[in-house]
N, C-alpha and C positions, 0 to 999 in steps of 0.2 A: 504494500500500500504506500504509494509515493505521490508527491505532487498535489494536485487538486483534490483527488479522493481523500488523501490524508487530512487536508485542511478541512474538508467538509465533515469528515468523521469527528475531528476535534471540536468543530463548532457545534455539531448536533449532539454528539454523545459526551463531549468533555464535561459539561456541567453536571450531567447525571452521574458520571463516574466520580467526579469530585465529591458530590453529595453522598454517594455510596461510601466512599472512603472515609468521609467525615462522620456519618451517623451510624456506620456499621463496623467497619474494620478498625477504626480507632478505639471504640469501646471494647471490641473483642480483644484487641491487643492489650488493653488495660486489664481485662479480666485474666488473661494469660499471665501477665506480670504479677497481679495480685495473688493468683492461685499458687504461684511458685514461692511466694513468701520472701522474706528478707533474713539472711542471704538467700538467693535463689536456690531452689532445690525441689525435690519431689516428696519431701517429708509430709506435706499436707495431704497429698494424694495417698500416701501410705497409711496415714491415720484414718483417712476417709474410707478406704477399702477394708479396713479392719474395724469399722464402726458398725455395730449390729443395728443401731437405730437407722442409720443411713441405708443399709442394705434392705432392711424391712420396708422402709418407706419407698425405696426404689422398686422393689418387687410389687408393692401395693399399687404404685402409680402405673406400672406397666400392665398389671392385671386389670385395673379399671379402664385404662385406655383401650386395651385389647377387647374387653367385653363391650364397651361403647362402640368400637369399630365394627364388630360383628353384628350388633343390633342395628346399627345405622345401615350397613350394607343390606341386611335382610329386609329392612323396612323401606329402603330407598329403591330397590330394584322394581317392585311392583308399581310404585309411583312413577318412576322413570318410564316403565313400559306403558303405563296408562297415557302419559304425555305424548307418546308416539302414535297412539291409536285413536285418540279422540279428535274432534274437529278443532280448527284453529282457535275459535272463540273459547271453547272449553279449556283447551291447553293454555291459553293466556290467563284464564281465571285460576287454574291450578298453579301456574307459575307464580302468579301474584301471591297466592296463599303460601307457596314455598318460600318466596323472598320476603314476605311480610315481617318475619322475625328480625331480619336485618335492619329494619327501621326502628327497632326498639333496643335500648341499651341492654347489655348482658346482665347488668346489675338489676335492672327493673324486672327482667324475665326471671332471674333467680329468686328475687323477693316474691314474685307471683307464685313460683313453685313452693316456696316456704308456706304460703297461705293455703295452697291446694293440698300439700302433703302432710300438714300437721295432724295431730291426733284427732281433732274435731274438724278437719278440713273437708273440702268437697269430695275428694277421692275416697276417703274412708267412709264418709256418709253414704256415698253411692254404693260402695262395696257392701256395707252392712244393710242398706236398704234393699238391695237386690238379693240378699241372702247368700252372697258368695262367701262371706266370712261372718263369723258370729261376733267377733270383737274387732275394734279398729287395729289396723296393722301399724307397726312402727316403721314409717317410711322416711323419717328424717334422722339426721345424725348417725347415718350408717352408709355403707357403700351402695345400697339400693337407691337411696335418695340422690346421691351424687350421680349415679349412673343415669337415672331418669332425667335429671336436669341437663347433663352433658349431652345425652342423646337428642333431646329437643333442640338444643342450641347448635349441635354439629350436623344434624340430619341434612340441612340444605347443601352442605359441602359434599355429601355423598350422592344426593339426587342429581345435581347438575352435571358432574362428569359422566355418570352412567347414562343420563339422558342424551348427552352429546354423543357418546359412543353408539348408543342404539339408533340415534337419528342418522348416523352416517352409514348404517348397514344398507346395502343395496337390496331393495325389495325383490329384484329379479332372482336373488339367491333363494328366497323363500318360495317363490313360484316354481323355480327349478326343482327344489326339494319336494314340493307338493306333487309336481308332475311325475317325479320318480317314485311316488307312493309313500312318502314320509308323512306320518301323522303330525298333529300339532305338537305333541310332546317331543317327538323325534326332531322336528324342525327347530324346536327351542334348544334342545341339548346338543344337536349336531351343527347348528348354524348360528342361531342368535347368541347363545351364551358364550361360545368360544370367541366370537367376533367382538363381544362386549367386554371381554376380560381386560383390555387396556383401560377402559373407563372404570371398571371395578378396582383395578390396581391404583389408578390415580385417586379415586375416592378413598381407598384404604390409607394411602399415604397422607392425604390431607387431614383425614379425621384422626388417625392414630398419632401423628406428630403433633397436631394441635392439642390433642387430649393430654399428651405428656406434660405440657406446660401450663395447663389450666390452673387458675388460682381462685378466682372469685366464687365460682360455683361450688367447688369442694369446700372452700372455707365457710360458706354460708349453709350449705345443705349437709355437710359432713361434720362441721364443727371441730372440736378438738379430738373427736374419736376417729376421724378419718383424715389423717395427715398425709398430704401428697408432697412430692419433691418441691414443687413451687412454694408451698406453705413452709416447708422446712428451711428453704433458702431465705424466705422472708424473715423468719424468726432469727436466723443467724445474723442477718444484716441489722434488723431493727432492735432486737432484744439482747442478743449476746454480743453484738458488734464484732463478730468474727468474720470480717470480709474475706480473708484468705480461704477459709473453709467454704463459705458460700460461693466464692468464685470457682473453687475446685469442683463443687457440685454442679455448677452451671456448665463448666467445661466437660465434665463427664457426660451430662445430658446431651450436650451439643455433639460430642463424638458419637454417642449412641444413635442420635438422629441422623447424622451423616452416614453412619454405617447402614442404617435401615434404607435410606435413599439409594446408597451405592448398591445394596443387595438387589433392590428392584431394578436398578440400571443393568446389573449383570444378568438378571433373569429375563426381563422383558425389554429393556432398552428405554431410557427415559424419553427419547424422541418419539417413540411409538406410543408410550403411555400418554404423554401430554397432547399428542396429536389426536 
């Protein structure tokens, strides 16, 4: 890249690159330096990896994020399929319903779930009224409440990539499979589902990685009984004032997330996934 193309690239992309360096790479470099401590070394990481509390919270965070991801994928696929089969007007209405939560703060939505899931909340009243349960369930300050809140918030991030993947499948493939004698279930398992896997993979990445770093929803719906990694880092910074340990936690989480994305790249290819 020389001459005029290089100048054009610097004019168009230069400000964005500088902004990225300023707001992302510089804080990231500061985290690395803080995590190494003074004098620089890996002692903080050694203490972290031998800390039973950290390992327990890390496993819990991954478990919750994995459960949320599976539920979101299972719930999102039928909705995404519906969007590809209804009329344009109905699809627009369903899309608005899917995107509507984005117009409301996560904090507001989480407080709404606190009202719904409490002991005398609407959910328990409905379950008891329908005779499904005899006594109100404990749906708050446990992993169940955290999972419900996170699923509702992250579900759109699963629906949209799967819908985009299904929308790009050539209808002629289904017609060809039908002509060859394939039934509806065979067409789904042999044609639709395999071709939609890039969208499913993209949805899984978006939901799982975001779930690992969630703070507000677990803090309000889980309380002190369901501590996630983001909550543990917050307590280390604000209460214990142990910035090196919190920075080491952040770096461990970042490395794990990069490893997850790299694994998807190796299996599916990120270019194919995001396309």
